N, C-alpha and C positions, 0 to 999 in steps of 0.2 A: 341306544342313542339318548342323550340327556337333553331334556327340554329346558333351555335357559330363558324361556319367555317370561316376561313380567307383565302383568296386567295393570293398567292405569285407567283412571276415570277422568274424563274431561267434561267440562260444561260449556255448552255453546248456546247461542241465542236461538230463538224459535226459528228465525229466518235462515240461520246457517243449518240448523237441523233439517228444515224443509229442503234446502238445496242439496244437502248430502243424500237425503231420502230419494229425491228425484233422479240425481245423478247416478246413484247406486242402482236404482231400479233400471234405468236406461242401459247402464253398463252390465247388468245381470250379476251384480256383486252384493255382498252384504254392506250395510252402512258402515259398520265398524272396520271392515276390511278397507273400504275406500278411505276413510278418515286416516287409517294407518298409512296407507300408500301416499296420501297427500302430505302427511307430516314428514315421511322419510324423504320424499322429493324435495320439500322445502329445506330439510337439513342438507341435502345434497346440493341444492342450489346455493346455500350459504357457505359452501365449501367446509362444513363441519365435518362431514364423513370423509372426505378426501384428507383432511388434516389429520384425523385419527389414523387412517390407513397408512399414511406416510411415516407416522411415528412408530408403527409396529415393526 
């Protein structure tokens, strides 16, 4: 199995970081995983993922 993951670094405000930490702790997830899931959901909400899938 080939791992095609790419790692990126983002900068957020202290307030956003604090919210991510609280939410991740409450959900039992790593902060980075929660941030990734939120980003993916936003891309889905903006129809960017659906558009890409339709073009395949």
